[in-house]
C-alpha positions as CSV (number, residue, x, y, z in Angstrom):
1,M,132.5,72.0,65.8
2,T,130.9,75.3,66.7
3,T,127.4,75.7,68.1
4,M,125.5,78.7,67.2
5,T,122.5,79.9,69.2
6,N,119.9,82.2,67.9
7,E,119.5,84.8,70.6
8,T,117.0,87.5,69.9
9,S,117.1,90.5,72.1
10,Q,113.7,90.8,73.6
11,R,112.7,94.0,75.2
12,T,111.3,93.8,78.6
13,R,108.4,96.0,79.5
14,V,107.0,96.9,82.9
15,G,103.8,95.0,83.5
16,W,100.4,96.5,84.2
17,P,100.2,94.9,87.7
18,W,103.5,96.6,88.6
19,I,102.2,99.9,87.2
20,A,99.0,99.6,89.2
21,G,101.0,98.8,92.4
22,T,103.2,101.8,91.9
23,A,100.2,104.0,91.3
24,A,98.7,102.8,94.6
25,A,102.0,103.3,96.4
26,A,102.2,106.9,95.1
27,A,98.6,107.6,96.2
28,V,99.3,106.1,99.7
29,A,102.5,108.1,100.0
30,A,100.8,111.3,98.9
31,T,97.9,110.7,101.3
32,A,100.4,110.3,104.2
33,V,102.2,113.6,103.3
34,W,98.9,115.4,102.9
35,L,97.8,114.1,106.4
36,L,101.1,115.2,107.9
37,W,100.7,118.7,106.6
38,T,97.0,119.2,107.2
39,A,96.0,117.1,110.2
40,A,99.3,117.0,112.1
41,G,100.7,120.3,110.9
42,G,97.5,122.3,110.8
43,V,98.4,123.8,107.4
44,E,95.6,124.6,104.9
45,L,96.8,123.6,101.5
46,E,95.2,126.4,99.4
47,V,96.2,127.9,96.1
48,K,95.1,131.0,94.2
49,S,92.4,130.5,91.7
50,V,90.2,132.6,89.4
51,A,87.4,132.5,92.0
52,G,89.8,133.5,94.9
53,S,91.3,130.4,96.4
54,Q,90.9,126.6,96.1
55,Q,91.6,124.1,98.9
56,I,93.5,121.0,97.9
57,G,91.6,118.1,99.4
58,I,92.5,114.5,100.0
59,G,90.3,113.4,97.0
60,S,92.2,115.5,94.5
61,V,95.5,114.3,96.0
62,I,94.6,110.7,95.6
63,V,93.1,111.0,92.1
64,S,95.9,113.1,90.7
65,S,98.6,110.7,92.1
66,L,96.8,107.7,90.6
67,L,96.3,109.3,87.2
68,I,99.9,110.7,87.0
69,A,101.4,107.3,88.0
70,L,99.1,105.4,85.5
71,A,99.9,107.8,82.7
72,G,103.6,107.6,83.5
73,G,103.5,103.8,83.5
74,A,101.6,103.7,80.2
75,L,104.2,106.0,78.6
76,L,107.1,103.9,80.0
77,R,105.5,100.7,78.8
78,W,105.0,102.1,75.3
79,W,108.5,103.6,75.1
80,Q,110.1,100.3,76.3
81,G,108.3,98.4,73.5
82,R,109.8,100.7,70.9
83,S,113.3,101.5,72.0
84,E,116.1,99.7,73.9
85,R,116.8,103.0,75.7
86,G,113.1,103.6,76.4
87,T,113.6,103.4,80.2
88,T,116.5,105.9,80.2
89,R,114.5,108.4,78.0
90,W,111.4,108.0,80.1
91,T,113.4,108.7,83.2
92,M,114.9,111.9,81.8
93,L,111.4,113.0,80.7
94,A,109.8,112.1,84.1
95,V,112.5,114.0,86.0
96,G,112.0,117.0,83.8
97,I,108.3,116.9,84.3
98,A,108.7,116.6,88.0
99,V,111.0,119.6,88.1
100,V,108.6,121.7,86.0
101,S,105.7,120.6,88.2
102,L,107.4,122.4,91.1
103,I,106.3,125.7,89.6
104,T,102.6,125.1,90.5
105,P,103.1,125.3,94.3
106,T,104.2,128.9,93.8
107,S,100.5,129.8,93.6
108,A,100.0,128.7,97.2
109,L,98.5,131.3,99.6
110,T,101.1,130.7,102.3
111,V,104.7,129.6,102.4
112,A,103.7,126.6,104.5
113,A,101.1,125.6,101.9
114,G,103.7,126.0,99.2
115,L,106.1,123.8,101.0
116,G,103.4,121.2,101.6
117,L,102.4,121.2,98.0
118,A,106.0,121.0,96.8
119,S,106.6,118.0,99.1
120,L,103.5,116.3,97.6
121,H,105.0,116.7,94.1
122,V,108.4,115.4,95.2
123,V,107.0,112.4,97.0
124,V,104.8,111.3,94.1
125,A,107.6,111.9,91.6
126,V,110.1,109.8,93.7
127,V,107.7,107.0,94.2
128,V,106.6,106.9,90.6
129,I,110.1,107.2,89.0
130,A,111.8,104.8,91.4
131,G,108.9,102.4,91.4
132,L,108.4,102.2,87.7
133,R,112.1,101.9,86.9
134,R,112.4,98.9,89.3
135,R,110.9,95.6,88.3
């Protein structure tokens, strides 16, 4: 006598509480890096803009980190619901976006500011990618 079980492969998706927690962690990590460069290091994080220069403040660091992490989490959740390889595809896309985002710090006014901005990009990318892949 054989017993058959009806197993359906159910896709698991990252939950919204986890996405929100990862977004908060990314914002905290970015804030810490910003404070290290500005308060401890004395570096002014400024970039060239149409009007001359623009200082990168703590508010824009926090808001952009939160928005990027939430958008990334929403995309991951959507992709996981539609494909068994959604997480792998999302990871490749996220790493690609992170690498391309490293172009923007080249508009910094000083080398130190460029390094500071690049480190912000890397820290947020690492926290978001590692945090959202883990559940």
